[in-house]
C-alpha positions as CSV (number, residue, x, y, z in Angstrom):
1,X,-129.5,-157.9,-63.5
2,X,-131.9,-160.6,-62.3
3,X,-135.4,-160.0,-63.7
4,X,-138.4,-161.4,-61.8
5,X,-141.8,-161.4,-63.4
6,X,-144.6,-160.3,-61.0
7,X,-147.9,-159.5,-62.6
8,X,-148.8,-155.8,-62.5
9,X,-145.5,-154.5,-61.0
10,X,-143.0,-152.2,-62.7
11,X,-139.4,-152.9,-63.5
12,X,-138.4,-150.7,-60.7
13,X,-140.5,-152.7,-58.3
14,X,-139.1,-155.9,-59.7
15,X,-135.6,-154.9,-58.5
16,X,-136.9,-155.4,-55.0
17,X,-136.3,-159.1,-55.2
18,X,-132.6,-158.5,-55.6
19,X,-132.3,-156.5,-52.4
20,X,-129.7,-157.3,-49.7
21,X,-128.0,-160.1,-51.7
22,X,-124.4,-160.3,-50.6
23,X,-122.4,-161.8,-53.5
24,X,-119.8,-163.2,-51.1
25,X,-122.0,-165.1,-48.7
26,X,-124.8,-167.6,-48.7
27,X,-124.8,-168.1,-52.5
28,X,-124.1,-171.9,-52.3
29,X,-126.8,-172.6,-49.8
30,X,-130.2,-174.0,-50.9
31,X,-133.2,-171.8,-50.8
32,X,-134.9,-174.0,-48.2
33,X,-132.2,-173.3,-45.6
34,X,-132.3,-169.6,-46.3
35,X,-136.1,-169.6,-46.1
36,X,-136.1,-171.1,-42.6
37,X,-133.4,-168.6,-41.5
38,X,-135.5,-165.7,-42.9
39,X,-138.6,-166.9,-41.1
40,X,-136.8,-167.2,-37.8
41,X,-135.2,-163.8,-38.3
42,X,-138.6,-162.2,-38.9
43,X,-139.6,-163.3,-35.4
44,X,-136.3,-162.4,-33.7
45,X,-134.3,-159.8,-35.5
46,X,-133.3,-156.8,-33.4
47,X,-136.0,-157.8,-30.9
48,X,-134.5,-155.9,-27.9
49,X,-134.2,-152.6,-29.7
50,X,-137.5,-152.8,-31.6
51,X,-139.8,-154.3,-29.0
52,X,-138.3,-153.1,-25.8
53,X,-135.9,-150.2,-26.0
54,X,-137.9,-148.1,-28.5
55,X,-141.3,-149.6,-28.9
56,X,-141.8,-150.8,-25.3
57,X,-140.6,-147.6,-23.6
58,X,-142.3,-145.2,-26.0
59,X,-145.6,-147.2,-25.6
60,X,-145.2,-147.1,-21.8
61,X,-145.3,-150.9,-21.6
62,X,-141.7,-151.6,-20.4
63,X,-138.8,-149.9,-18.9
64,X,-135.5,-151.3,-20.2
65,X,-131.9,-151.4,-19.1
66,X,-130.4,-148.5,-17.2
67,X,-128.0,-147.8,-20.1
68,X,-130.8,-147.1,-22.6
69,X,-132.6,-144.6,-20.3
70,X,-132.0,-141.8,-22.7
71,X,-134.6,-143.4,-24.9
72,X,-137.1,-143.6,-22.1
73,X,-136.3,-139.9,-21.2
74,X,-137.2,-138.9,-24.7
75,X,-133.6,-137.8,-25.4
76,X,-133.2,-139.9,-28.6
77,X,-130.6,-142.7,-28.2
78,X,-127.8,-141.1,-26.2
79,X,-124.3,-142.0,-27.1
80,X,-125.1,-145.4,-28.5
81,X,-126.4,-145.8,-32.1
82,X,-129.3,-148.1,-31.4
83,X,-131.0,-147.3,-34.7
84,X,-128.0,-148.8,-36.5
85,X,-128.6,-152.0,-34.6
86,X,-132.1,-152.1,-36.0
87,X,-130.9,-151.4,-39.5
88,X,-128.1,-154.0,-39.4
89,X,-130.2,-156.5,-37.4
90,X,-133.1,-156.5,-39.9
91,X,-131.5,-155.7,-43.3
92,X,-128.6,-158.1,-42.8
93,X,-130.7,-161.0,-41.5
94,X,-134.3,-161.7,-42.3
95,X,-134.4,-159.4,-45.4
96,X,-131.1,-160.5,-46.8
97,X,-132.1,-164.2,-46.4
98,X,-135.6,-163.7,-47.8
99,X,-134.3,-161.8,-50.8
100,X,-131.7,-164.4,-51.5
101,X,-134.6,-166.9,-51.6
102,X,-136.4,-164.6,-54.1
103,X,-133.3,-164.7,-56.3
104,X,-132.9,-168.4,-56.2
105,X,-136.5,-169.3,-56.7
106,X,-137.2,-166.8,-59.6
107,X,-137.8,-167.9,-63.2
108,X,-134.8,-169.6,-64.8
109,X,-132.8,-169.8,-61.5
110,X,-131.5,-173.0,-59.8
111,X,-134.4,-173.5,-57.4
112,X,-137.2,-172.0,-59.5
113,X,-140.5,-172.2,-57.7
114,X,-143.1,-169.4,-57.8
115,X,-144.8,-170.6,-54.6
116,X,-141.6,-170.6,-52.6
117,X,-141.0,-167.2,-54.1
118,X,-144.2,-165.7,-52.8
119,X,-143.7,-167.2,-49.3
120,X,-140.3,-165.4,-49.2
121,X,-142.0,-162.2,-50.3
122,X,-144.4,-162.4,-47.4
123,X,-141.6,-162.8,-44.9
124,X,-139.6,-159.9,-46.4
125,X,-142.7,-157.7,-46.2
126,X,-143.0,-158.4,-42.5
127,X,-139.5,-157.0,-41.9
128,X,-139.7,-154.1,-44.3
129,X,-143.0,-153.0,-42.6
130,X,-141.3,-152.8,-39.2
131,X,-138.4,-150.7,-40.6
132,X,-140.7,-148.1,-42.3
133,X,-143.0,-148.0,-39.3
134,X,-140.0,-147.2,-37.1
135,X,-138.2,-144.7,-39.3
136,X,-140.5,-143.6,-42.1
137,X,-138.7,-143.4,-45.4
138,X,-136.2,-146.3,-45.7
139,X,-134.3,-148.1,-48.6
140,X,-136.8,-150.4,-50.3
141,X,-136.7,-150.7,-54.1
142,X,-132.9,-150.3,-54.4
143,X,-131.7,-151.6,-51.0
144,X,-128.8,-154.0,-50.9
145,X,-128.0,-153.9,-54.7
146,X,-124.3,-153.2,-54.5
147,X,-123.8,-156.3,-56.5
148,X,-125.6,-154.6,-59.4
149,X,-123.8,-151.3,-59.0
150,X,-126.1,-149.5,-56.6
151,X,-124.0,-149.0,-53.5
152,X,-126.0,-146.1,-52.2
153,X,-129.7,-147.1,-52.3
154,X,-132.3,-144.4,-52.3
155,X,-134.7,-144.0,-49.4
156,X,-138.2,-144.6,-50.7
157,X,-141.2,-142.8,-49.2
158,X,-143.3,-144.6,-46.8
159,X,-146.3,-143.9,-48.9
160,X,-144.7,-145.7,-51.9
161,X,-143.5,-148.6,-49.7
162,X,-147.0,-149.3,-48.3
163,X,-148.6,-149.1,-51.7
164,X,-146.1,-151.7,-53.0
165,X,-146.4,-154.0,-50.0
166,X,-150.2,-154.3,-50.2
167,X,-150.0,-154.9,-53.9
168,X,-147.4,-157.6,-53.5
169,X,-149.4,-159.4,-50.8
170,X,-152.4,-159.4,-53.1
171,X,-150.3,-161.1,-55.8
172,X,-149.0,-163.5,-53.2
173,X,-152.5,-164.5,-52.2
174,X,-153.5,-165.1,-55.8
175,X,-150.5,-167.3,-56.4
176,X,-151.1,-169.4,-53.3
177,X,-154.8,-169.8,-54.3
178,X,-153.8,-171.4,-57.6
179,X,-155.0,-175.0,-58.1
180,X,-152.4,-177.5,-56.9
181,X,-150.3,-174.9,-55.1
182,X,-150.4,-176.9,-51.8
183,X,-148.1,-179.5,-53.5
184,X,-145.5,-176.8,-54.2
185,X,-145.0,-174.7,-51.1
186,X,-142.3,-175.4,-48.6
187,X,-142.6,-178.7,-46.8
188,X,-143.4,-179.1,-43.1
189,X,-139.7,-179.7,-42.2
190,X,-138.7,-176.4,-43.9
191,X,-141.6,-174.2,-42.7
192,X,-141.2,-173.6,-39.0
193,X,-144.5,-171.6,-38.8
194,X,-147.3,-173.5,-40.6
195,X,-145.6,-176.8,-41.4
196,X,-146.7,-176.6,-45.1
197,X,-150.4,-175.7,-44.4
198,X,-151.3,-173.5,-47.4
199,X,-154.7,-172.4,-46.0
200,X,-152.9,-170.9,-43.0
201,X,-150.4,-169.2,-45.3
202,X,-153.2,-167.6,-47.3
203,X,-154.9,-166.4,-44.1
204,X,-151.6,-165.0,-42.9
205,X,-150.9,-163.1,-46.0
206,X,-154.5,-161.7,-46.2
207,X,-154.5,-160.8,-42.5
208,X,-151.2,-159.0,-42.8
209,X,-152.5,-157.1,-45.8
210,X,-155.5,-156.1,-43.6
211,X,-153.1,-155.1,-40.9
212,X,-151.1,-152.9,-43.3
213,X,-154.2,-151.3,-44.8
214,X,-155.7,-150.5,-41.4
215,X,-152.4,-148.9,-40.3
216,X,-152.5,-146.4,-43.1
217,X,-156.2,-145.8,-43.5
218,X,-156.2,-142.4,-41.9
219,X,-153.5,-141.2,-44.3
220,X,-155.2,-142.3,-47.5
221,X,-158.8,-143.5,-46.9
222,X,-159.7,-143.4,-50.6
223,X,-157.0,-145.9,-51.5
224,X,-157.0,-148.2,-48.5
225,X,-160.7,-148.5,-47.4
226,X,-161.4,-150.6,-50.6
227,X,-158.4,-152.8,-49.8
228,X,-159.7,-153.2,-46.2
229,X,-163.1,-154.3,-47.6
230,X,-161.4,-156.7,-50.0
231,X,-159.3,-158.2,-47.2
232,X,-162.4,-158.6,-45.0
233,X,-164.1,-160.6,-47.8
234,X,-161.3,-163.2,-47.9
235,X,-160.1,-165.8,-45.3
236,X,-158.4,-164.3,-42.3
237,X,-156.8,-165.6,-39.1
238,X,-159.7,-166.3,-36.9
239,X,-158.5,-168.7,-34.2
240,X,-155.3,-169.1,-32.2
241,X,-154.3,-172.3,-34.1
242,X,-154.0,-170.1,-37.2
243,X,-151.6,-167.6,-35.6
244,X,-148.2,-167.4,-37.3
245,X,-146.3,-169.0,-34.4
246,X,-142.7,-170.0,-33.9
247,X,-142.3,-172.8,-31.4
248,X,-139.5,-172.7,-28.9
249,X,-137.8,-175.4,-26.9
250,X,-137.5,-176.3,-23.2
251,X,-134.3,-178.3,-23.8
252,X,-132.3,-176.7,-26.6
253,X,-130.7,-173.4,-25.6
254,X,-130.4,-172.2,-29.2
255,X,-134.2,-172.6,-29.6
256,X,-135.2,-171.0,-26.3
257,X,-137.8,-168.3,-26.3
258,X,-135.5,-165.3,-26.6
259,X,-137.5,-163.5,-24.0
260,X,-136.4,-166.1,-21.5
261,X,-133.0,-164.6,-21.1
262,X,-134.5,-161.4,-19.9
263,X,-136.4,-163.2,-17.2
264,X,-133.3,-165.2,-16.3
265,X,-131.3,-162.0,-15.8
266,X,-133.9,-160.9,-13.2
267,X,-133.4,-164.1,-11.3
268,X,-129.7,-163.2,-11.1
269,X,-130.4,-159.7,-9.8
270,X,-130.1,-157.8,-13.0
271,X,-133.5,-156.1,-13.8
272,X,-133.1,-155.4,-17.5
273,X,-136.9,-155.1,-18.0
274,X,-139.7,-154.2,-15.7
275,X,-143.4,-153.4,-16.4
276,X,-144.4,-149.8,-16.7
277,X,-146.7,-148.1,-14.2
278,X,-149.2,-147.3,-17.0
279,X,-149.4,-150.9,-18.2
280,X,-149.9,-152.4,-14.7
281,X,-152.4,-149.7,-13.7
282,X,-154.6,-150.2,-16.7
283,X,-154.7,-154.0,-16.1
284,X,-155.4,-153.5,-12.4
285,X,-158.1,-150.9,-13.0
286,X,-160.0,-153.4,-15.2
287,X,-159.4,-156.5,-13.1
288,X,-157.8,-158.1,-16.2
289,X,-157.1,-161.8,-15.5
290,X,-153.9,-161.5,-17.6
291,X,-152.3,-159.4,-15.0
292,X,-151.1,-162.4,-12.8
293,X,-149.9,-164.2,-15.9
294,X,-147.9,-161.2,-17.2
295,X,-146.5,-159.8,-14.0
296,X,-145.1,-160.8,-10.6
297,X,-146.0,-159.0,-7.4
298,X,-143.3,-157.0,-5.8
299,X,-141.7,-157.5,-2.4
300,X,-144.8,-155.9,-0.7
301,X,-147.1,-158.4,-2.4
302,X,-148.7,-155.9,-4.8
303,X,-148.5,-155.3,-8.6
304,X,-146.6,-152.2,-9.1
305,X,-145.2,-150.7,-12.3
306,X,-142.3,-148.2,-12.6
307,X,-143.0,-144.8,-14.0
308,X,-141.6,-144.1,-17.5
309,X,-139.3,-141.2,-18.0
310,X,-138.0,-140.5,-14.6
311,X,-135.3,-137.9,-14.3
312,X,-131.9,-139.1,-13.1
313,X,-132.6,-137.9,-9.6
314,X,-136.0,-139.5,-9.4
315,X,-134.7,-142.7,-10.9
316,X,-131.9,-143.0,-8.3
317,X,-134.6,-142.9,-5.6
318,X,-136.3,-145.9,-7.2
319,X,-135.4,-149.5,-6.8
320,X,-136.3,-151.7,-9.8
321,X,-136.6,-154.6,-7.4
322,X,-139.8,-152.9,-6.1
323,X,-141.4,-153.1,-9.6
324,X,-143.3,-156.0,-11.1
325,X,-141.4,-157.9,-13.7
326,X,-142.6,-160.4,-16.3
327,X,-143.4,-163.9,-14.9
328,X,-141.3,-166.9,-15.6
329,X,-144.3,-168.5,-17.3
330,X,-144.8,-165.5,-19.6
331,X,-141.1,-165.6,-20.5
332,X,-140.7,-169.4,-20.3
333,X,-138.1,-171.2,-22.4
334,X,-140.8,-172.9,-24.4
335,X,-143.3,-170.1,-24.7
336,X,-144.2,-169.7,-28.4
337,X,-143.4,-166.4,-30.2
338,X,-146.1,-164.7,-32.3
339,X,-145.9,-162.3,-35.2
340,X,-149.6,-161.4,-35.4
341,X,-152.6,-163.0,-33.7
342,X,-156.2,-163.8,-34.2
343,X,-157.1,-161.4,-31.3
344,X,-155.4,-158.5,-33.2
345,X,-157.2,-159.4,-36.4
346,X,-160.5,-159.5,-34.6
347,X,-159.8,-156.1,-33.1
348,X,-159.1,-154.7,-36.6
349,X,-162.4,-156.3,-37.8
350,X,-164.2,-154.6,-34.9
351,X,-162.7,-151.3,-35.8
352,X,-163.7,-151.7,-39.4
353,X,-167.2,-152.5,-38.4
354,X,-167.3,-149.6,-36.0
355,X,-166.4,-147.1,-38.7
356,X,-168.3,-149.1,-41.4
357,X,-165.3,-149.0,-43.6
358,X,-166.5,-149.6,-47.2
359,X,-169.6,-151.2,-45.8
360,X,-167.7,-153.6,-43.6
361,X,-170.6,-153.9,-41.2
362,X,-170.9,-156.7,-38.6
363,X,-171.5,-156.9,-34.9
364,X,-168.8,-154.6,-33.4
365,X,-169.1,-155.8,-29.8
366,X,-169.1,-159.5,-30.9
367,X,-165.8,-158.9,-32.7
368,X,-164.4,-157.0,-29.7
369,X,-165.3,-159.6,-27.2
370,X,-164.1,-162.4,-29.5
371,X,-160.8,-160.7,-29.6
372,X,-160.5,-160.4,-25.8
373,X,-161.4,-164.0,-25.3
374,X,-158.9,-165.2,-27.9
375,X,-156.2,-162.9,-26.4
376,X,-156.7,-164.5,-23.0
377,X,-156.9,-168.0,-24.4
378,X,-153.6,-167.5,-26.2
379,X,-152.0,-167.3,-22.8
380,X,-154.0,-170.1,-21.3
381,X,-156.1,-168.0,-18.9
382,X,-158.7,-170.3,-17.5
383,X,-162.2,-170.2,-19.1
384,X,-164.1,-169.2,-15.9
385,X,-161.9,-166.1,-15.5
386,X,-162.5,-165.2,-19.1
387,X,-166.2,-165.6,-18.9
388,X,-166.4,-163.6,-15.7
389,X,-164.3,-160.7,-17.2
390,X,-166.5,-160.6,-20.3
391,X,-169.7,-160.7,-18.3
392,X,-168.9,-158.3,-15.5
393,X,-166.1,-155.9,-16.5
394,X,-167.4,-152.6,-17.9
395,X,-164.4,-152.3,-20.3
396,X,-165.1,-155.7,-21.7
397,X,-168.3,-154.4,-23.4
398,X,-168.2,-151.5,-25.9
399,X,-170.0,-148.5,-24.5
400,X,-170.5,-144.8,-25.0
401,X,-170.1,-143.0,-28.3
402,X,-168.0,-144.1,-31.2
403,X,-164.9,-142.4,-30.0
404,X,-165.0,-144.1,-26.7
405,X,-165.6,-147.5,-28.3
406,X,-162.6,-146.8,-30.6
407,X,-160.6,-146.0,-27.4
408,X,-161.6,-149.4,-26.0
409,X,-160.7,-151.3,-29.1
410,X,-157.3,-149.5,-29.4
411,X,-156.5,-150.0,-25.7
412,X,-157.1,-153.7,-26.1
413,X,-154.8,-153.8,-29.1
414,X,-152.2,-152.1,-27.0
415,X,-152.5,-154.8,-24.4
416,X,-152.9,-157.7,-26.8
417,X,-149.7,-156.9,-28.7
418,X,-147.4,-157.7,-25.8
419,X,-144.7,-158.9,-25.6
420,X,-144.3,-157.2,-29.0
421,X,-144.7,-153.7,-27.7
422,X,-143.5,-152.1,-30.9
423,X,-147.0,-152.8,-32.1
424,X,-148.4,-151.2,-29.0
425,X,-146.5,-148.0,-29.8
426,X,-147.7,-148.2,-33.4
427,X,-151.3,-148.5,-32.1
428,X,-150.9,-145.3,-30.0
429,X,-149.4,-143.4,-32.9
430,X,-152.1,-144.5,-35.3
431,X,-155.2,-144.2,-33.1
432,X,-154.2,-141.8,-30.2
433,X,-155.1,-144.5,-27.6
434,X,-154.3,-145.2,-24.9
435,X,-153.4,-141.5,-24.3
436,X,-149.8,-140.8,-23.4
437,X,-150.0,-137.4,-21.8
438,X,-147.4,-134.7,-22.1
439,X,-144.9,-135.0,-19.3
440,X,-145.2,-132.0,-17.0
441,X,-144.2,-133.4,-13.6
442,X,-140.8,-132.3,-12.2
443,X,-139.8,-135.9,-11.6
444,X,-140.3,-136.7,-15.3
445,X,-137.9,-135.9,-18.2
446,X,-139.3,-133.8,-21.0
447,X,-136.3,-134.7,-23.2
448,X,-136.1,-133.1,-26.7
449,X,-139.8,-133.4,-27.4
450,X,-141.1,-131.0,-24.7
451,X,-142.5,-134.1,-22.9
452,X,-144.5,-135.5,-25.8
453,X,-144.2,-139.2,-26.7
454,X,-141.8,-139.7,-29.7
455,X,-143.5,-140.6,-33.0
456,X,-140.5,-142.0,-34.9
457,X,-136.9,-143.1,-34.5
458,X,-134.2,-141.0,-35.9
459,X,-131.8,-142.4,-38.5
460,X,-128.5,-144.2,-37.7
461,X,-125.5,-141.9,-37.3
462,X,-122.6,-144.4,-37.7
463,X,-122.3,-147.0,-40.4
464,X,-125.4,-146.2,-42.4
465,X,-124.6,-142.5,-42.2
466,X,-121.1,-143.1,-43.4
467,X,-122.1,-145.4,-46.3
468,X,-125.3,-143.7,-47.5
469,X,-125.3,-140.2,-45.9
470,X,-126.5,-138.4,-49.1
471,X,-129.6,-140.4,-49.4
472,X,-130.3,-140.2,-45.6
473,X,-130.1,-136.4,-46.1
474,X,-132.6,-136.6,-48.9
475,X,-135.0,-138.5,-46.7
476,X,-134.5,-135.9,-43.9
477,X,-135.2,-133.1,-46.3
478,X,-138.6,-134.7,-46.9
479,X,-139.4,-134.5,-43.2
480,X,-141.3,-131.5,-41.9
481,X,-138.8,-128.7,-41.3
482,X,-136.1,-130.9,-42.8
483,X,-135.0,-132.2,-39.4
484,X,-134.4,-135.8,-38.3
485,X,-136.4,-135.5,-35.1
486,X,-138.1,-138.1,-33.0
487,X,-141.2,-136.0,-32.6
488,X,-141.8,-135.9,-36.4
489,X,-144.7,-138.1,-37.5
490,X,-144.4,-140.8,-40.1
491,X,-146.7,-140.6,-43.1
492,X,-149.4,-142.8,-41.8
493,X,-149.6,-141.1,-38.4
494,X,-152.4,-138.8,-39.6
495,X,-155.1,-138.9,-37.0
496,X,-155.2,-136.0,-34.5
497,X,-157.9,-136.1,-31.9
498,X,-156.3,-133.9,-29.2
């Protein structure tokens, strides 16, 4: 068994570096090629299912294809095993490639390099965090180790996974901060995100650590508030030029922004994705200048979103052509793709200051307005429109009691996360905002949740169930009531304000 020395971690944890290594594939490829592939996968893997079909529809940001309407109707995933697509799409791409880099760059191996090693760890953590945020308990420490005799990996608890991820990121930051490290990280032609800029890698790792600690702070404040304070004391992503960004191409079809194909289908009369009524209405109500960048007007010359969760009868009376769709500019071929942004980090900083987490302090409204400005600048909204919004719009200034200010911060996070609406859904689950009311109207489907927004995705029922059913059952047994339901909360979903 491959042994990788990482300070402060147990032997069980060390096995994580061996995850998802397929002994019959990729073994002759250099680590640099695999690293680039892992990074691109972290931006793109299972995008449609994660960001649109589940995240986008549960967050009431998008309405997806007609054939995934069961998800939007809160019925689970119908006859198609969309969760399996997420499992396969993430485990067999970005994670597999990142973990192979970990193997190749570990001590005594062919491409030994401890700095490349930690860069691959950061990328793997991105993908693992998405999986556990979607399902809860997932394979982590033993995943993908069939080569070493573990063909049925255990499902680890989300609590343990998060504890390990934040510890790993701390170690990654320490390694990248070592004197001379900048000479040993991946070169600009291998690193598609930061082009070999070590300062930006450190900011990225620390920002993602803050993101993870803030996500779980309501579940275990005693453990994670000190981690939040530690992250806030270190360099963070502060400006849009520090965003982890994957550039796309206007001319090379294999490097197009993947969202472009969704826009292109609408031009051919196939409306695979439209904006939700809730998303459009919130932007309209606050005169948000991003509205015209995000959305087209319909045939009547107005911005109009489609209601989420329509019954079959109500849906048949609707014409998707009457709903606003993403603009060609927002989904342009060469529109960059983001993992996490300066605006999101500033919103987390504003939240930390609002709740004075471990003495975070700071000007809450300054952080909030800085976030809004950066979020708009990210999409090239003109400066005058930004200034007018910040000066004149009531929602652009924090007001009221602490709970209302938290609502404002959380709602901006929900908006700012698009097109990555999975993060919008995570925001609602973590904070309770914006509020997704129980569906009671006769034109809306209550599904299997009595009309309440789903809080997780149920486990795959085909390939993963066949291969590893016993350990899926163990994970299900740990769920409340021992049922694999979509209205069961994941571990970190611990705040109940209603």
